[in-house]
KOLNU-221526 format. One record per residue: x negated, y negated, z negated of N, C-alpha, C, O in turn; residue number from 0. Coordinates in Angstrom, 1 decimal. Atoms other than C-alpha are relative to their C-alpha. Layout:
BEGIN
{{X,Y,Z},{X,Y,Z},{X,Y,Z},{X,Y,Z},NUM} ...
***
This chain:
BEGIN
{{-1.3,0.2,0.6},{4.3,-12.3,13.6},{-0.1,-0.9,-1.2},{-1.1,-0.8,-2.0},0} {{0.0,0.9,1.1},{5.1,-15.0,11.1},{1.0,0.5,-1.0},{2.1,0.7,-0.8},1} {{-0.8,-0.5,1.1},{6.4,-13.8,7.8},{0.1,-1.1,-1.1},{-0.9,-1.7,-1.5},2} {{-0.2,1.0,1.0},{8.0,-16.2,5.3},{-0.2,0.7,-1.4},{0.6,1.5,-1.8},3} {{0.3,-0.7,1.3},{6.3,-15.1,2.0},{1.0,-0.2,-1.1},{1.2,0.7,-1.9},4} {{-1.0,0.2,1.1},{9.0,-16.7,-0.2},{1.1,1.0,0.1},{1.6,1.5,-0.8},5} {{-1.1,-1.0,-0.2},{11.7,-14.6,1.4},{-0.5,1.4,-0.4},{0.3,2.2,-1.0},6} {{0.6,-1.4,0.2},{9.4,-11.5,1.1},{0.0,0.2,-1.5},{0.4,1.3,-2.0},7} {{0.1,-0.2,1.5},{8.8,-12.1,-2.7},{1.4,0.2,-0.6},{1.6,1.0,-1.4},8} {{-1.4,-0.1,0.5},{12.6,-12.5,-3.3},{0.5,1.4,0.3},{1.3,1.9,-0.6},9} {{-0.6,-1.3,-0.4},{13.4,-9.3,-1.5},{-0.6,1.1,-0.9},{0.2,2.0,-1.2},10} {{0.6,-1.1,0.8},{11.0,-7.1,-3.5},{-0.4,-0.3,-1.4},{-1.3,0.2,-2.0},11} {{0.2,0.3,1.4},{11.2,-8.7,-6.9},{0.1,1.2,-0.9},{-0.5,1.3,-2.0},12} {{-0.2,-1.2,0.8},{12.4,-5.3,-8.2},{-1.3,0.8,-0.2},{-1.4,1.6,-1.1},13} {{1.2,-0.8,0.0},{8.9,-3.9,-7.5},{-1.1,-0.6,-0.9},{-2.1,0.1,-1.2},14} {{1.1,0.7,0.8},{7.0,-6.4,-9.7},{-0.5,0.8,-1.1},{-1.8,0.8,-1.3},15} {{0.5,-0.7,1.2},{6.8,-4.3,-12.8},{0.1,1.5,0.0},{0.0,2.2,-1.0},16} {{0.0,-1.5,-0.2},{7.0,-0.7,-11.4},{-1.3,0.5,-0.5},{-2.3,-0.1,-0.4},17} {{1.2,-0.6,0.5},{4.5,1.7,-12.9},{-0.7,0.8,1.2},{-1.1,1.9,1.0},18} {{0.8,-0.4,-1.1},{2.8,2.2,-9.5},{-0.4,-1.2,0.7},{0.2,-2.2,0.7},19} {{0.5,1.2,-0.7},{0.7,-0.1,-7.4},{0.6,0.0,1.4},{0.6,0.9,2.1},20} {{-0.5,0.3,-1.4},{2.3,-1.6,-4.3},{-0.8,-1.2,0.5},{-0.8,-2.3,-0.1},21} {{0.7,1.0,-0.7},{0.2,-3.6,-1.9},{0.5,-0.1,1.4},{0.7,0.9,2.1},22} {{-0.6,0.2,-1.4},{1.7,-5.1,1.3},{-0.9,-1.0,0.8},{-1.3,-2.0,0.3},23} {{0.7,0.9,-1.0},{-0.1,-6.6,4.3},{0.8,-0.4,1.1},{1.8,0.3,1.4},24} {{-0.7,0.3,-1.2},{1.0,-8.4,7.3},{-0.7,0.7,1.2},{-1.6,1.5,1.0},25} {{0.5,-0.7,-1.2},{0.2,-7.3,10.9},{-1.5,-0.3,0.2},{-2.2,0.4,1.0},26} {{1.4,0.4,-0.2},{-3.2,-9.1,10.7},{-0.9,0.5,-1.2},{-2.0,0.0,-1.4},27} {{0.7,-0.7,1.1},{-4.3,-7.0,7.6},{-0.2,-1.0,-1.1},{-1.1,-0.8,-1.9},28} {{0.1,0.9,1.2},{-3.8,-10.0,5.2},{0.9,0.4,-1.0},{2.1,0.7,-0.7},29} {{-0.8,-0.4,1.1},{-2.5,-9.1,1.8},{1.1,-1.1,-0.2},{0.7,-2.3,-0.5},30} {{-1.0,1.0,0.2},{0.9,-10.8,1.4},{0.8,0.3,-1.3},{1.6,-0.5,-1.7},31} {{-0.7,-0.3,1.3},{2.2,-9.0,-1.8},{-0.8,1.0,-0.8},{-1.4,1.9,-0.2},32} {{0.6,-1.0,0.9},{0.7,-7.2,-4.8},{0.9,0.0,-1.2},{1.1,-1.1,-1.8},33} {{-0.7,0.0,1.3},{2.9,-6.1,-7.7},{-1.0,0.0,-1.1},{-2.2,0.0,-0.9},34} {{0.8,0.1,1.1},{1.6,-6.3,-11.2},{-1.1,1.1,-0.1},{-2.2,0.9,-0.4},35} {{0.9,-1.1,0.1},{0.1,-2.8,-11.2},{-1.1,-0.1,1.1},{-2.3,0.3,0.8},36} {{1.0,0.2,-1.1},{-1.7,-3.5,-7.9},{-1.0,-1.1,-0.4},{-2.2,-0.9,-0.2},37} {{0.9,1.1,0.4},{-3.1,-6.8,-9.2},{-1.0,0.5,-1.1},{-2.1,0.1,-1.1},38} {{0.8,-0.5,1.1},{-4.4,-5.0,-12.3},{-1.0,1.1,0.5},{-2.1,1.2,0.0},39} {{0.8,-1.0,-0.5},{-5.8,-2.1,-10.3},{-1.1,-0.6,0.9},{-2.3,-0.2,0.8},40} {{1.0,0.6,-0.9},{-7.6,-4.2,-7.7},{-0.2,-1.4,-0.4},{0.1,-2.4,0.3},41} {{0.1,1.3,0.7},{-8.5,-7.1,-10.0},{-0.9,-1.0,0.7},{-1.0,-2.2,0.4},42} {{0.9,0.9,-0.8},{-11.1,-8.6,-7.5},{0.6,-0.3,1.3},{0.1,-1.1,2.1},43} {{-0.7,0.3,-1.3},{-8.6,-8.6,-4.6},{1.2,-0.8,-0.3},{1.9,-0.7,-1.3},44} {{-1.1,0.9,0.2},{-6.0,-11.3,-4.2},{0.9,-0.1,1.2},{0.5,0.3,2.3},45} {{-0.9,0.3,-1.1},{-3.0,-12.2,-2.1},{-0.7,-1.0,0.9},{-1.3,-2.0,0.4},46} {{0.7,0.8,-0.9},{-4.4,-13.8,1.0},{-1.3,0.6,0.5},{-1.8,0.2,1.6},47} {{1.3,-0.7,-0.4},{-7.5,-11.6,1.2},{0.3,0.9,1.2},{1.5,1.4,1.4},48} {{-0.2,-0.9,-1.1},{-8.0,-9.6,4.4},{-0.5,1.4,-0.4},{-1.5,1.5,-1.2},49} {{0.4,-1.3,0.3},{-8.3,-5.8,4.1},{-1.4,0.3,0.5},{-2.1,1.1,-0.1},50} {{1.3,-0.2,-0.6},{-11.4,-5.9,6.3},{-1.1,-0.3,-1.0},{-2.2,0.3,-1.0},51} {{1.1,0.4,1.0},{-13.3,-7.6,3.4},{-0.1,0.9,-1.2},{-1.0,0.8,-2.0},52} {{0.0,-0.8,1.2},{-12.4,-5.0,0.8},{0.0,1.5,0.3},{0.3,2.3,-0.6},53} {{0.0,-1.4,-0.4},{-12.7,-1.7,2.7},{-1.3,0.3,0.9},{-1.8,-0.7,1.4},54} {{1.2,-0.4,-0.8},{-15.5,0.2,4.4},{0.5,0.0,1.5},{1.7,-0.1,1.8},55} {{-0.3,-0.1,-1.4},{-15.7,0.4,8.2},{0.9,1.2,0.3},{1.9,1.1,1.1},56} {{-0.8,-1.2,-0.2},{-14.3,3.9,8.1},{1.5,-0.2,-0.4},{2.4,0.1,0.3},57} {{-1.3,0.3,0.4},{-11.3,2.8,6.1},{0.7,-1.0,0.9},{1.9,-0.9,1.2},58} {{-0.6,0.9,-0.9},{-10.7,-0.2,8.3},{0.4,0.6,1.4},{1.4,0.2,2.0},59} {{-0.3,-0.7,-1.3},{-10.8,2.1,11.4},{1.3,0.7,-0.2},{2.2,0.8,0.7},60} {{-1.3,-0.7,0.3},{-8.0,4.2,9.7},{1.1,-1.0,0.0},{2.2,-0.7,0.5},61} {{-1.0,1.0,0.1},{-6.0,1.1,8.9},{0.4,-0.5,1.4},{1.6,-0.6,1.7},62} {{-0.3,0.5,-1.4},{-6.3,-0.2,12.5},{0.7,1.1,0.8},{1.6,0.8,1.6},63} {{-0.7,-1.1,-0.7},{-5.3,3.3,13.9},{1.4,0.1,-0.5},{2.3,0.4,0.3},64} {{-1.3,-0.1,0.5},{-2.3,3.3,11.6},{0.9,-1.1,0.7},{2.1,-0.8,1.1},65} {{-0.8,1.1,-0.6},{-1.1,-0.1,13.0},{0.2,0.3,1.5},{1.3,0.2,2.0},66} {{-0.1,-0.3,-1.4},{-1.9,0.8,16.6},{0.9,1.1,0.4},{1.6,1.0,1.4},67} {{-0.8,-1.2,-0.3},{-0.2,4.2,16.5},{1.2,0.1,-0.8},{1.9,1.1,-0.6},68} {{-1.3,0.0,0.8},{2.6,3.4,14.1},{0.1,1.3,-0.8},{1.1,2.0,-0.8},69} {{0.0,-1.2,0.8},{1.6,6.2,11.7},{-0.3,-0.3,-1.4},{-0.8,-1.3,-1.8},70} {{0.3,0.1,1.4},{1.3,6.8,8.0},{-1.2,0.8,-0.4},{-1.7,1.6,0.5},71} {{1.2,-0.7,0.4},{-1.6,8.1,6.0},{0.2,0.3,-1.5},{0.5,-0.6,-2.3},72} {{-0.3,-0.4,1.3},{-1.2,10.1,2.8},{-1.1,0.9,-0.5},{-1.5,1.8,0.2},73} {{1.1,-0.8,0.6},{-3.9,11.6,0.5},{0.0,-0.2,-1.5},{0.6,-1.0,-2.0},74} {{0.3,0.2,1.5},{-5.0,12.1,-3.1},{-1.4,-0.3,-0.2},{-2.3,0.0,0.6},75} {{1.3,0.4,0.4},{-8.0,10.7,-4.8},{-0.2,0.3,-1.5},{0.8,0.4,-2.2},76} {{0.3,0.0,1.5},{-9.7,11.1,-8.2},{-1.1,-1.0,-0.2},{-2.2,-0.9,0.4},77} {{1.0,1.0,0.4},{-11.6,8.2,-9.7},{0.1,-0.3,-1.5},{1.3,-0.5,-2.0},78} {{0.0,0.2,1.4},{-12.6,7.7,-13.3},{0.9,1.0,-0.8},{1.7,0.6,-1.7},79} {{-0.9,-1.1,0.6},{-10.8,11.0,-14.2},{1.4,-0.2,0.2},{2.2,0.4,-0.6},80} {{-1.4,0.2,-0.3},{-7.5,9.7,-12.8},{0.3,0.4,1.4},{-0.4,0.0,2.3},81} {{-0.4,-0.5,-1.4},{-5.9,11.5,-9.9},{1.2,-0.8,0.4},{2.2,-1.1,-0.3},82} {{-1.1,0.9,-0.6},{-3.7,9.4,-7.6},{0.4,0.5,1.3},{-0.3,1.1,2.1},83} {{-0.6,-0.2,-1.3},{-1.4,9.9,-4.7},{0.0,-1.3,0.7},{0.5,-2.3,0.2},84} {{0.0,1.3,-0.8},{-2.0,7.2,-2.0},{0.9,0.3,1.2},{0.6,1.2,2.0},85} {{-0.9,-0.1,-1.2},{0.7,6.7,0.7},{0.0,-1.4,0.6},{0.4,-2.4,0.0},86} {{0.1,1.3,-0.8},{0.1,4.0,3.3},{0.9,0.2,1.2},{0.8,1.2,1.9},87} {{-1.0,-0.2,-1.1},{2.8,3.4,5.9},{0.3,-1.4,0.6},{0.3,-2.4,-0.2},88} {{-0.4,1.3,-0.6},{3.9,0.7,8.3},{1.3,-0.4,-0.6},{2.2,0.4,-1.0},89} {{-1.4,0.5,0.3},{6.8,-1.6,7.4},{0.4,-0.8,1.2},{-0.5,-1.2,2.0},90} {{-0.5,0.6,-1.3},{9.0,-3.3,10.0},{0.9,-1.2,-0.3},{1.5,-1.3,-1.4},91} {{-1.0,1.2,0.1},{10.9,-6.5,10.6},{0.6,0.0,1.4},{-0.1,-0.1,2.4},92} {{-0.8,0.0,-1.3},{13.6,-6.3,13.3},{-0.5,1.1,0.9},{-0.6,0.9,2.1},93} {{0.4,-1.1,-0.8},{12.3,-2.9,14.4},{-1.5,-0.1,0.5},{-1.9,0.8,1.2},94} {{1.4,0.2,-0.5},{8.7,-4.2,15.1},{-0.9,0.1,-1.2},{-0.6,-0.5,-2.3},95} {{0.9,-0.2,1.1},{5.8,-3.2,12.9},{-0.5,-1.4,-0.4},{-0.9,-2.2,0.4},96} {{0.4,1.3,0.6},{5.0,-6.1,10.6},{-1.2,0.0,-0.9},{-1.7,-1.0,-1.3},97} {{1.1,-0.2,0.9},{2.2,-4.7,8.5},{0.0,1.4,-0.6},{0.6,2.3,-0.1},98} {{0.1,-1.3,0.7},{1.4,-1.9,6.1},{0.3,-0.2,-1.5},{0.2,-1.3,-2.1},99} {{-0.3,-0.1,1.4},{2.5,-1.0,2.6},{-0.8,1.2,-0.6},{-0.8,2.3,0.0},100} {{0.7,-1.1,0.7},{0.4,1.1,0.2},{0.6,0.2,-1.4},{0.8,-0.7,-2.1},101} {{-0.5,-0.4,1.4},{1.8,3.0,-2.8},{-1.1,0.8,-0.6},{-1.5,1.8,0.0},102} {{1.0,-0.8,0.7},{-0.7,4.2,-5.3},{0.6,0.5,-1.3},{1.0,-0.3,-2.2},103} {{-0.7,-0.6,1.1},{0.8,6.6,-7.9},{-0.9,0.9,-0.8},{-1.5,1.8,-0.2},104} {{0.8,-0.9,0.8},{-1.1,8.1,-10.8},{0.8,1.3,-0.2},{2.0,1.3,-0.5},105} {{-0.6,-1.3,0.1},{-0.4,11.8,-10.9},{-0.4,0.6,-1.4},{-1.5,0.6,-1.8},106} {{0.3,-0.6,1.3},{-0.1,13.6,-14.3},{-0.8,1.3,0.2},{-0.8,1.9,1.3},107} {{0.9,-1.2,-0.1},{-2.6,16.4,-15.0},{0.8,1.3,0.3},{0.3,2.1,1.1},108} {{-0.8,-1.3,-0.2},{0.1,19.1,-15.1},{1.3,-0.4,0.7},{2.4,-0.1,0.2},109} {{-1.2,0.4,-0.7},{2.5,17.8,-12.5},{0.8,1.2,0.5},{0.2,2.0,1.2},110} {{-0.7,-1.2,-0.5},{5.3,20.3,-11.8},{0.3,-0.1,1.5},{0.3,-1.2,2.1},111} {{-0.3,-0.1,-1.4},{6.0,21.4,-8.3},{1.3,0.8,0.1},{1.3,2.0,-0.4},112} {{-1.3,-0.7,-0.1},{9.6,22.4,-7.4},{0.2,0.4,1.4},{0.3,-0.5,2.3},113} {{-0.2,-0.4,-1.4},{10.2,24.5,-4.3},{1.5,0.0,0.2},{2.2,0.9,-0.4},114} {{-1.5,0.1,-0.2},{13.7,23.5,-3.1},{0.5,0.9,1.2},{1.7,0.9,1.5},115} {{-0.4,-0.9,-1.1},{13.6,26.1,-0.2},{0.7,1.2,-0.5},{1.4,1.9,0.2},116} {{-0.6,-1.3,0.6},{14.7,28.9,-2.6},{1.4,-0.3,-0.6},{2.0,0.6,-1.1},117} 
***
């Protein structure tokens, strides 16, 4: 799939300064967008890089499975005493999977949980 990067940047300009990292890839696992927080978080990774080059084989297998099976992947990590929620999910163009987007959100130490079932 051919994606016009200029159109893509204009569409998601609102995400540029959000206080969470957003990284977007095309269907070939090439990074096509990183907001400011993503660029600062992954300072050795650049737009145009392939995910294959910055992930382990296990991570690349998960990424490929997500694309092949049109599924999301959500988990938490802790690194350097910072806990984060990672949500990776396909994005679409005209109903066809066009790549993946990753949201990386720093979680506060005492994050409230609200049960809306009650």
